[in-house]
N, C-alpha and C positions, 0 to 999 in steps of 0.2 A: 934756667932755661938752656944755657949752653950745655950743661950736663945732660939734659934731656935730649938735645940734638945729637950729642956725642953718642947716646945709646941707640939712636935710630939705625935700623938695619934694613937694607933693600935687597931682596932676593930676585934673581932672574930665573924664570921657569926653564927647566931642561927640555921640556916638550909638553905638548898638550893635544887633546883630542876630544871629540864628541862621542858619546855612547848612545845607541838607540836600542830600545827593547820593545818588541812587538808582542810579547807574550801576555800582556795585560788584557783587560776586557775587550771584547769585540768592538772594533771601530776606534780604539784609542791606542796610542803608543807613548812610551816614556823616553825622555831625552835628558842627558846629563852632560856636564862639561867638567873635564878632569885635567889637572895640570900635574906634571911630574916635578917634584922638588926633593932634593937630597935623596934621590933613589926611591922615593915613595910617591904614591898617587894621592892627590888631594882634591876633593870635590870643591869646585869654585863657585857654583851658583849660590849656595847659602851665604857667601861672603860679599855678594854684590849690593846689599842694602845701602851702605853709605855712598856707593858710586851712583846708584839710582837717584838718591836724594840730591847729590851734588851736580849731576850733569844730565843734559839731554844727549841723544845719540849724535846730534850735529855739533855739539860743543865739546865732545871728548878731546882731551889733549892727545898728542902723539903717543905719549906713554902715561898709563894710568896707574896710580899707586893704590892697590887693593889691600885694605888692612887684614893682616893675618892674626896677629895678637898684639899686645901692648908693645909699642916701639918697633914692630916688625911689619914690613910691607912687601907685597909681591908686585913687581913691575910688569905690567901687561901691555902689549901694543893696543892703542885705542882702536885701530882699524879692525883688530881681531875681536874686540869686545862689542863693537857697534851692532852687528846683526843679533847678538844675544840680547842686548839692551832693547832693540826694537821689538823682539818677540815678547820680552817681559812687559814692555809698555803697552803694546797693542793687545796681546792675548791675556795678560794677567793684571792689567790696570796698575802697573808700577809696583805691585805688591812684591816685596823681597821674598824669594823662595825660602820657605822654612825647611823644605826637604831637599835632598841631594838631587832629586830628579823632577823635571817638569812633566805633567801629563797633558798631552795634546790630542786633539781629534785628528783622525786620518785625513779629514777634509782640509786640514791646515798643513799637510805634508809638503805643499809647494814651498813653504818657508825653508825647508831643508835645502832645496835646490838653490834658493836665493842665498842662503847662508854660505853654501859651498862656493857660489860664484863670487861672493863679497870677500871671503877670507880664505886662507889656505888651510882651513881646518881639515883634519883627517877623521873620518867616521869609523866607528867600530860597530858591526852588526847592522840590522835593519835594512837589508838589501831590498826587500819587497817594498817597504814604505818609501825608500829613497827612489826606487823606480817610479812609484806612483807620483811622488813629488816632482820628478823630472817631467812626467807626462802632463801633470797639471800646469806646470810652469810653461811648457811648450805646447799647450793644448790646441793652438791654432793649426799645428801640423798633424792633423788627425788623418788616419788612414781612410781611404775611400772604400765604401762598401757598395757592391753592385745592388741596384734596386731588385726587389723580389720578382720572380717570374709572374706571380699572381697579381701584381700591381698593373692595372690597365691604363694608368695615366702616364705622363712624362714629367719627371721632376726638373724644374728649372735649376740653374747652377746654385743659387742660394738655398733652394729647397734640398738639393743633394747635400750641401754642407750641413744643413740642419739635421737631416736624416743620419749623416755620418756622426754628428755630434751626439745624437741620441744613442747610437751604438757605442760610442766612446764611454758615455755615462754608464751604460749597462755593463760594459766589460769590467769597470772598476767599482760597480755597485754604488753608484752615486746618484743623487737626485739633481734636478735642474729646472730652470724656468725658461721655456721657449717664449720669448716676449716680442715676437715680430708684430708689426703694425697689423691692424685689422685688414682682412682681405688678402694677406700674403700667403695663406695656405697652411696655417698651423695644424688644422685638422688633417689635411692631406699628408703632411710630413709624418704625423703621428700614426696614421693608418698604414702608411708604407712601412714604417718601423715595426708595427705589430704584425703585418703580413710577413715581413722578413723573419721575425722571431718564430712565427709559426712554421715557416719553411725550413728553418734551421733546427726545428724540434725543441725550441727553448720556451715555447708558450705552454708549459705543462699545466698551468692554471689559467682561468680567464683573466683578461684585463678589465678593470672597472673604470668607466668614465663618469664623472659627476659634472653636470653642466646645468646652466639655467634652463628652465622649461622651454624657453623659446628656441633653444638649440638642439633639442631632442630630434626633431625631424631632419635637421641639417646633418647631424651625425649619421643617422640611419640612411639618408639619401646618399651621402658621400661614400659610406662604407659599401653600399650596394653598387655604386658606380665605379669606384676605384679598387676596391678589394673584395670582389664578389665571393672569394673563397673563405672569407671570415664568417663564422657563424655568429650572428648578432642577436642579442636578447634585449628588448626594451622593457624596462621595469617602470612603467608609467601607466596611469589610468586605474580604474577600479578593479580590473581583472589581474593586476600585477601580482597579487598574493599567490595566485595559482601558478605563477611562472617561477617563483623563487626556487622550488626544488630542482628546476631545470638549469640552474646556473652552471654546474660543472660540465654540462654538455656543450657549452658555448665558448667562443674565443673572446668575444667582446660583449660586455654588459653595460647598458646605458641607464642611468637614473638621474634624478634632479636634486638640487639643494633643498627645495621645500619639502621633499619627501624624507629627508634624512632623519628628522626627529621621530617620524612615525615608523620608519622601516629599519631603524638602527640595529635592533636585536638580530634581525635576519642577516644584515650585512656583516655584523661583527662575528657571526658564526663562521663566515667564509674566510679563506685566505686567497689573495689575488697575486698574479705574477706582476701586475703593474697597476698602480692607482693614479689616474690622471684627473686633475681638477681643471676644467675648462672655465674661462673667465675667473681665474683664481683670485682676483681681487675681491671676490665675494667673501673670502675668509680673512679680509684685512683686519677685522676686529677679532683678535685672538681669543677673546672671551665669549664670542658669540656661540650659540648652540651648535651651528653647523661646523665652526672651526674646531670645537672640542670633539665632535663626533668623528670628523675625518682623520684626526690625529690617532684615533683608536682603531681605525680599520687596518687590518693586517695585510701588508703587501711587500713583495720582494724589492720593489723599486717605486719611487714616487716622482711624479712630474707635475709641473704647473704650466698651464697655457694662459697667457694674458697679453693683450695689446697695451695695457696700462699697468705695469707692475707697481707703480706708485702714483696714486691720485692726489693725495693731500700731504702726506708726511712719510718720513723714512720708517716709521713704526709699521707701516703696511708691508714694506719689503721684508722687515724682520719677521712679521707674522707668517709670510709665505715660506721663508727659509726655516723657520722654527717647525713648520709642518714637514718640509722636505728632509731636513737634516737637523734634528733637535740638538741644541747645544752648540751648533757651529758658530753662531753669532752671540753666544752667551744668553743669559736671561734678559728679559725686557729692560730691567733697571740698568744692567751693565751696558747694554747696547745704547741706551739713552745717554748714559754718562760718557761712553767712549766715542759715539758717533753722532747721535741725533742732536744733542745740545751743542757740541762744538760746530757742527756743520750748519744746522738750521738757525741757531741763534747768533753764532759768532763768525759764520762764513769761513770756517777753518778749511783751507784748501788741502793741507796735508792730511787731515782726517778724512776728507772726501776722497783723496787719491788712495789712501790706505784701504778704505772700504771698497772702492771700485776694484782695486787689485785683488782683494780677498774674494769677492763674489764673481770675478770675471770668468773663471773656468766653468762656473755653474749657471751662467745666465747668457743666453744668446738672443741678442736684440738687433733686428734689422729694420730700419725705417724705410718707408716706401720710396722716398727720394733717393736712398742709397742704392736701391736695386731697380730703379726706374727703367734702365736700359734692358733689363731682362723681362719686363712685364709687357703683355700685349697691350695694344692701344685701348682696348675696352674689356673689362672683366665683369661678367654678370653673375650675381650671387643671389640665391633665394634664401630668405629667412622666414621660417614658418612657425606658428604657435597654435596650440589647441585652444579652443574657446573655454572660458571659465564655466563653472557649473550653471549659474543663472543665465549667462549669455547663451550657452548651449541649449538650455531649456527653451528660451525665447526663440532661438533659431528653429528648433524642432517644431514648436507650436505654429510658427508662421509657415514653415515648409508644409506642414500637414494641412493647414487651412487653405493655403494658396493652391496646393495640389488639387484639392476638391473643387476650388473655384475655377481652375484651369480646365479640369475634366468636364465640369458643367458647361463652361463656355464652348468647348470644342463640340460637345454633344449637341448644343443648341444651335451654334453658328458655323461649325466646321473649323478646321485648323487655319485656313487662310484668313478667316475673319476674326480669329482669336488672338492675333499677335499682340494687341495692346494689353490684354489680360496677362499673357505670358510674360511680356517685358516688365509689367508692373510687379508681377510675382518675383521675377529675378532681381529687380531693383531693390525690393524690400529685403531679400536675402542678402544682397551685397551690402546694404546699409547696416544690417545687423552685424555682419562681419567687421565692418569698419568701426562702428560704435553704435550701440543701441539707441543713443540719444538722437541719432539722425532720423529715427522714425517718429511720426507724430502720435503714435499710440501711447496711451496712459501706462500700460504695463511695461513698455520699453523705457519710458522716462524714469521709472523707478530703479532700473538696473544701473548701479553706479560703477560698473567696471567695463573696460574694453581690453581684451587680451592683446590686441594688436597695438593699441595706443601705449600700453605699458611696455611692450617690446620696443616700440619706437623711442620711448623716453629712456630706455636702457642704452640703445644704440647711439643716439645723438650726442650725449655728453662725451662719450669715448671718442667719437669721430672728431668732434670739435677740439678735444684735448690733443689729438694727433695733428692738429693744424689743417684739417680738411675744410674745403669750401664746398658747401652742399646746396643742391637744388632739390627741393622736396615737392613732388607733384601729387595732387589728388583731383579726382573728377568732381568731388563734392566741396563746394566753397564753404558749406557749413562745417565740414570736417576740418578744414583749415582753421576755422574759428575755434574749434575745440582744441586743436593742437596749440594755437596761440595762447590759450588759457594756461596750458601745462608749461609752455616755455616761460610765460610771465612768472609763474609760481617758482620756477627754478632760476630765474634771473638770467635767462639766455636771450640775447638780442637777435632780431630777425627783421627781414623786410618781406612784403607780400605783394603779389600781383594777381588780380582776378579781373573778371569782366567789369566789375564795379570800380576798379582803381582809376581815379581821375588823373592823378599825377604819375602816370606810367613811367616817364623818363626818370623822375626823381626816385621812384621805387627801385628801378634798375641800377641807377647810379650808386645808391647806398651799398649795393652788393659789389658792383664792378670796381668801385673805389677802394674796397677793402674795409669800409666802415663796419659792416657786419659780414659774418661768414655763413649765414643760413638764409636761403631765399625760398619762401613758400609760394608755389605757383599753382593755379588751377589749370588742369590739363588743356582746357579749351583756350584760355587766355594766353598760355605760354607755349603751346605746342608748336607754333610756327613763327618765323620772323624774328626770333631772338638769337643773338650770338653771345653766349655766356661762357667763353672759354676760360674765364677766371675760375670756374668750378672744376673740381676733380672728382666729385662724388654726386651721384644722382640716386634719390630714394623715390621709388614708385610705391606710394602708400596703398593703392588699390589697383588690381589688374583690370585692363580694358579688353573687350572682346577682340578688337582689331589690333594685331601686333604692330601694324604700320603707325598707328597713333602713338603707341608707346615708343617706337623707334624715333619718331619725330621729337618726342620729349627728351630722350637720351641724347639726341643729336644737338640739343642746345649746348651741351658741354663737349661732346665728342665730335668735333668737326675741324675743318681746316683752320690752322692757327693754334690748335691745342698742342702744347709741347709736353703735357704730363699724361701718364696713363689715367684712364677714367674708370672708376668703380661704380657699378650699377647694382643697387640693392632692391629686390622685389619682395615686398612683404605680403605674406599669405596667412590665412587661417586654415588649419588642417581639417579634413573631412567635411569641407563645405563647397559651395558653388565656386569659390575662388580657385580651388584645385582643378575643377572642370574647365574653368576659363583658361587656366595655364595650359592644360592638355589641348584645348581647342586652338590656342595660339600656336602651339608647336605644329599642329597639323596644317594650319594655314600657312605658317612660315615654310614648312616642307614643300607645300604645293607651289608657293611663290618662287621657291628656289629651283 
């Protein structure tokens, strides 16, 4: 043993440096670590296997003996090895490199800036990738971009930051997740960004937005309002096939997730300047048909918009990043081994911090309480949805039969004495819009779908997930009963106040005490006399002729004593009497003002 010890030789490196090579496949770069010993250059990475087995980055001694050959060791400062160890552990799962070079995604170039900061390593080559790494590490100091001239709105400070961030991603050909809370204007920020690209001459192909059916009307409306210069094409409804050849003539193309399987061939023929997934948690199951199709659509850049980037587990976040930047977080199995299992099962704070650091440049999330000072006291938002096939057919048959009935009544009794018939006709049409089951007709009872109820049940879980406290109003107490059935099926707690509620104070107390976060109220029972400033969100399930009645409902939450911004969501069905009611409200409001 003494003889063996006598043979041990410990060499000191004469110098060392990192090498970067950007000439490999697009989107990847190679990184090597070289030491100088006896006038020669020696690749160090393939020698680190024993060090990886023996130490963690935090337990490295001041000087580490790296085996070179039998009885011969290279003495390397632990501080200099630490950043390389972290890269090998985090990106390569501790696997000792068999090659002299590591192959990394350009999305991980921020590691270079970190390594430079942690050790006095000198780099050779890779100027462009090092510049990108520096920008990703300091991504909070992004240059401000003036809003486009064709944008008719005004961006709030946080929206300007989001708009600047989208430009930053574009400049470096990166994808990202805009994950602001619901109602903070993800659509507006994206539209401003698109209008800016068009003005700069960088929108050489159209952008494609894929969204839930319930958001089609919202995108079209906001584009017309805020970016009227954008040429918008809506690919929805039975006539959409005739519009496909016109895609290249437009700046913004809108379609829905349910149509992807049917329309995939036509979409895959195109190339887009930008592909945006709205409510991107829709592709949280990476094996779903929609998730597989969106990965195949060709686009220069990809974006995800979602208020809930993760609903149940980290695998959903991985699915979105795998769409945005394939390979960035490894495959599903490796992501599970490196992050999901340590974080979800063992509460590993280090793994959580590493994941947060990796995705930080590519994910912008603002909670509504963080930007509350920038928000107006009340924000009104319209959410509209087209009727489904059978619901639309019922609506049309009732409209046609009631039209005849109204005409006959006016012919027989005159307009002044036909008001009851007219109001009855309008009531039936409004009930079909809310839910066909509100009608006492046999044919209506057979229809098992309500587009608006489905939209509501998409909205509510996301709102509750964000910690919202919600007042939900309807004029129809029977509609509240149907909503209750859906809530019960989903395990969502609520309280209710209608004209029939006997223990009114107890119902109110359940909400104001914080026991439940959802309060169902009939418009007549809760329109006046209630002070519910614990709420920060109001949902008006059905519009009312008189805007003053709706304003009273909104004022349950938005009144003196309210210290939070209030969001008001008005739910509508498209192409129906409800749109007429909304237009009438606007005219009445304009007259009143």
